[in-house]
C-alpha positions in Angstrom: 8.3 54.2 38.4 8.0 50.9 36.7 10.7 48.2 36.8 12.1 48.9 33.3 12.5 52.6 34.1 14.1 51.9 37.4 16.6 49.5 35.9 17.4 52.0 33.2 18.2 54.5 35.9 20.5 52.1 37.6 22.2 51.4 34.3 22.8 55.1 33.8 24.2 55.5 37.2 26.5 52.5 36.8 27.8 53.9 33.5 28.5 57.2 35.2 30.4 55.5 38.0 32.4 53.6 35.5 33.3 56.7 33.6 34.4 58.4 36.8 36.6 55.5 38.0 40.1 56.2 38.9 42.8 54.8 36.6 44.6 51.6 37.6 48.0 51.3 39.1 51.2 51.4 37.0 51.3 48.9 34.1 53.4 45.8 34.6 53.4 44.7 30.9 55.4 46.2 28.1 53.7 48.4 25.6 54.0 45.8 22.8 52.4 43.2 25.0 49.5 45.5 25.8 48.8 46.1 22.2 48.8 42.4 21.5 46.5 41.7 24.4 44.1 44.4 23.2 44.0 42.9 19.7 43.4 39.3 21.0 40.3 40.5 22.9 38.6 41.8 19.8 36.4 39.8 17.4 38.3 38.2 14.6 37.7 39.7 11.2 35.7 37.4 8.8 38.4 37.4 6.2 40.7 35.6 8.7 38.3 32.7 9.3 39.0 30.7 6.2 38.9 26.9 6.9 38.0 27.6 10.6 37.2 24.6 12.8 35.2 24.2 16.0 35.1 20.4 16.5 37.1 17.3 15.5 36.3 13.6 15.7 37.3 12.5 19.2 37.8 9.0 18.1 37.4 6.2 20.6 35.7 8.2 23.4 35.6 5.2 25.7 39.4 5.0 25.7 40.1 8.6 26.6 42.0 9.5 29.8 39.8 12.1 31.6 41.9 12.0 34.7 44.8 13.8 32.9 42.9 15.3 29.9 44.4 16.0 26.5 47.8 17.0 27.8 48.2 13.7 29.8 50.5 13.2 32.7 53.5 13.9 30.4 52.6 17.5 29.8 51.4 18.5 33.3 53.1 21.5 35.0 56.2 20.7 36.9 57.9 22.8 39.6 59.9 24.8 40.2 57.9 27.7 38.9 59.1 31.2 37.8 56.7 34.1 38.2 56.3 36.2 35.0 53.5 38.7 35.4 50.0 39.3 36.6 47.1 39.1 34.2 44.6 41.8 35.3 41.8 40.8 32.9 38.6 39.1 34.1 37.2 38.8 37.7 39.5 36.1 39.0 43.1 36.6 40.1 45.5 35.3 37.4 49.2 35.3 36.6 51.7 33.7 34.3 54.5 31.4 35.2 57.1 29.2 33.6 57.7 25.7 34.8 60.7 23.4 35.0 60.2 22.4 31.3 60.2 26.0 30.2 56.5 25.9 29.5 54.4 29.0 30.0 51.2 28.5 32.1 48.4 30.9 33.1 47.4 30.3 36.8 44.0 31.1 38.1 42.9 31.4 41.7 39.4 31.4 43.1 36.2 29.5 42.8 36.5 28.8 39.1 39.7 26.7 39.3 38.1 23.4 40.1 35.0 23.5 37.8 37.1 24.8 34.9 39.4 21.8 34.9 36.5 19.4 34.9 34.6 21.3 32.2 37.6 21.4 29.9 38.0 17.6 30.3 34.5 17.0 29.2 34.6 19.4 26.2 37.8 17.8 25.0 36.3 14.3 25.3 33.4 15.4 23.1 35.7 16.7 20.3 35.7 20.4 21.2 38.9 22.3 21.4 40.1 23.2 25.0 43.2 24.3 26.8 45.4 21.9 28.7 44.0 22.5 32.2 45.2 21.0 35.5 44.3 21.6 39.1 47.5 22.0 41.1 46.9 21.2 44.8 49.9 23.1 46.1 52.6 25.3 44.5 55.3 27.7 45.6 55.8 30.7 43.3 58.9 32.8 44.4 58.5 36.5 43.6 54.7 36.3 43.2 53.2 39.7 43.2 49.4 40.3 42.8 47.2 43.3 43.1 44.2 41.2 44.0 43.5 37.8 45.4 44.1 38.4 49.1 47.5 36.7 49.3 49.0 39.6 51.2 52.5 38.9 49.9 52.3 35.1 50.2 54.0 33.1 47.5 52.3 29.7 48.3 49.1 28.9 46.5 46.7 26.0 46.8 44.1 24.4 44.5 44.8 26.6 41.5 44.2 26.0 37.8 47.2 25.8 35.5 46.1 26.4 31.8 48.2 26.2 28.7 47.3 26.5 25.0 48.2 23.2 23.2 51.5 23.3 21.3 52.2 26.5 19.3 48.7 27.9 19.2 48.4 31.7 19.2 45.3 33.7 20.1 44.2 36.0 17.4 40.9 37.2 18.8 37.5 36.3 20.0 34.3 35.0 18.3 30.6 35.8 18.8 27.8 33.3 19.6 25.3 35.1 17.4 27.6 35.5 14.4 30.2 33.0 13.4 30.9 30.5 10.5 29.3 27.6 12.4 25.8 28.9 13.3 23.2 26.3 12.4 25.7 23.3 12.2 25.3 20.2 14.3 28.7 20.8 15.9 27.8 24.3 17.0 24.5 23.3 18.4 26.2 20.5 20.2 28.4 23.1 21.9 25.4 25.0 22.9 24.0 21.9 24.5 27.3 21.3 26.3 27.1 24.7 27.9 23.7 23.6 29.3 25.1 20.3 30.5 27.9 22.1 32.3 25.6 25.0 33.5 28.2 27.4 32.1 26.3 30.6 32.4 29.1 33.1 31.7 28.7 33.1 27.9 30.0 36.5 27.1 31.6 36.7 23.7 34.9 37.8 25.2 35.1 34.3 26.9 35.4 32.7 23.4 38.8 32.5 21.7 40.1 32.0 18.2 43.6 30.4 18.0 45.8 29.7 15.0 47.1 26.2 14.7 50.8 26.6 15.1 51.7 23.0 14.3 49.3 22.5 11.4 48.2 24.7 8.5 47.4 27.8 10.5 43.7 27.3 10.3 41.6 29.2 12.9 40.5 27.1 15.9 37.3 28.1 17.8 36.9 27.3 21.5 35.1 28.5 24.6 38.3 29.5 26.5 36.8 30.4 29.9 34.5 27.7 31.3 35.0 28.3 35.0 31.5 29.4 35.7 30.2 25.9 35.5 28.6 23.1 37.6 26.5 25.4 39.8 23.5 27.7 39.0 22.0 28.6 35.6 22.9 32.3 36.1 25.1 34.6 38.0 24.4 35.2 41.7 25.7 37.6 44.2 27.6 34.7 45.9 30.6 33.4 43.9 30.6 30.3 46.1 27.1 29.4 44.8 27.4 30.0 41.1 30.7 28.2 40.4 31.4 24.6 41.3 28.6 24.3 43.8 27.0 20.9 44.1 23.8 22.1 45.8 23.2 24.8 43.2 23.9 22.4 40.3 21.5 19.8 41.7 18.6 22.3 42.1 19.1 24.0 38.7 17.0 23.5 35.7 18.2 21.5 32.7 15.6 21.0 29.9 12.9 23.6 30.3 10.8 23.1 27.1 10.5 20.9 24.0 8.6 21.2 20.8 8.3 18.6 18.0 11.6 19.8 16.6 13.5 21.8 19.2 14.6 21.7 22.9 15.4 24.6 25.2 17.6 24.6 28.3 17.8 26.6 31.5 21.3 27.8 30.9 22.2 30.6 30.4 19.5 32.4 32.4 19.1 36.1 33.2 20.6 36.8 36.7 17.3 37.8 38.3 18.3 36.7 41.9 21.5 38.8 41.6 19.5 41.8 40.4 17.1 41.6 43.3 19.8 40.9 45.9 21.8 43.9 44.7 18.8 46.2 45.0 18.9 46.9 41.3 22.6 47.9 41.2 23.4 45.0 38.7 20.8 46.3 36.3 23.3 46.7 33.5 24.6 43.1 33.9 21.0 41.8 34.0 20.1 43.4 30.7 23.3 42.3 29.1 23.0 38.7 30.2 19.2 38.5 29.4 20.3 38.9 25.8 22.3 35.7 26.0 19.4 33.4 26.9 18.9 32.5 23.2 22.1 30.4 23.3 20.3 27.7 25.2 17.0 28.0 23.4 15.4 26.2 20.4 18.1 23.8 19.6 17.2 21.1 17.1 16.4 17.9 18.9 18.5 15.9 16.4 21.6 17.9 17.3 20.9 17.5 21.1 20.5 13.8 20.7 23.8 13.7 18.7 25.8 15.2 21.5 23.9 13.1 24.0 25.0 10.0 22.2 28.6 11.1 22.3 28.3 11.8 26.0 26.7 8.4 26.5 30.0 6.8 25.4 31.7 8.0 28.5 31.8 5.4 31.3 31.0 6.1 34.9 34.7 5.7 35.7 35.7 8.3 33.1 33.2 10.8 34.5 34.5 10.1 38.0 38.1 10.6 36.7 37.0 14.0 35.1 35.4 15.3 38.3 38.2 14.0 40.6 40.6 16.1 38.6 39.0 19.0 40.5 36.9 17.6 43.4 37.1 15.0 46.1 35.7 11.5 45.6 32.3 11.9 47.4 31.6 15.3 45.8 32.6 13.9 42.4 30.2 11.0 42.8 27.3 13.3 43.4 28.2 15.6 40.4 28.5 12.5 38.2 25.0 11.3 39.2 23.6 14.6 38.0 25.6 14.6 34.7 24.5 11.0 34.0 20.9 12.0 34.5 21.3 14.8 32.1 22.9 12.5 29.5 19.9 10.2 29.9 17.5 13.1 29.3 19.3 14.0 26.1 19.2 10.4 24.8 15.5 10.1 25.6 14.5 13.2 23.5 12.1 12.3 20.7 
């Protein structure tokens, strides 16, 4: 049996296993909230995308505070925290809390917490929309109850990501990489390059969000809302510790893989071949699905890559250190920054 037929057999078995899965535990959310969540995870209809935006001029990039991000110290989460509910979507344990200022935050545990905070800082600095993300070193959450995460009834968490949508924004759905109002624009291509700079390999459409601007004119705002699978490998691996926020994996990964007279192609996102092999073919369905995402990093106009490279080049070494130290220790941050600065130099050197 050839590889393709073998993988197709694995896909079929995986689909059967999924269809036979036992239903989950009792629902924690109210019916109305469940309906709203289902709607927000669907692609937004084209008629709702009038005057949509994906980028804004970041202004004086050299003056931005990457230690605190767009929310600044003023809007960081403040204890005591009140547990609201568990969010069972995605692969990482998450839950919602309210802080002392009555602000609602989504808290994420696991390997994505550190890299996601750093990635959101850099995207914001380049003019892309992002959540207010903070890494909280230590927090007590009375009444915390999770069905996953291995806390075993504990209510104390460490090194967790607190995320909040900037003032008044409301999620109305998701957007697709292959089909959206910005395909072909400099700003959209710049975002594709940023995913390669970050090595954000988890580029499923459901990780993209569309919000309405609650404080402005209600225009739809496009952003990559889940950037936790960053600063490690070009693709998913079996080990979560190696494909999210892993310095060794990031350092050994591929950045620019090909150039022509007009375009440049990057190594991220890549098909998860190592995960496929290590799983004995069990991850065949995921391999096929992610293989179809490789185009996101391919054949990007050199002019657009140089444009985002020039913006990145306005960040000082200190700003980059500030960004990484929002999630990592000083020594690790310095090594991450060295790699990012090398990638910026490669972008600026494109001809």
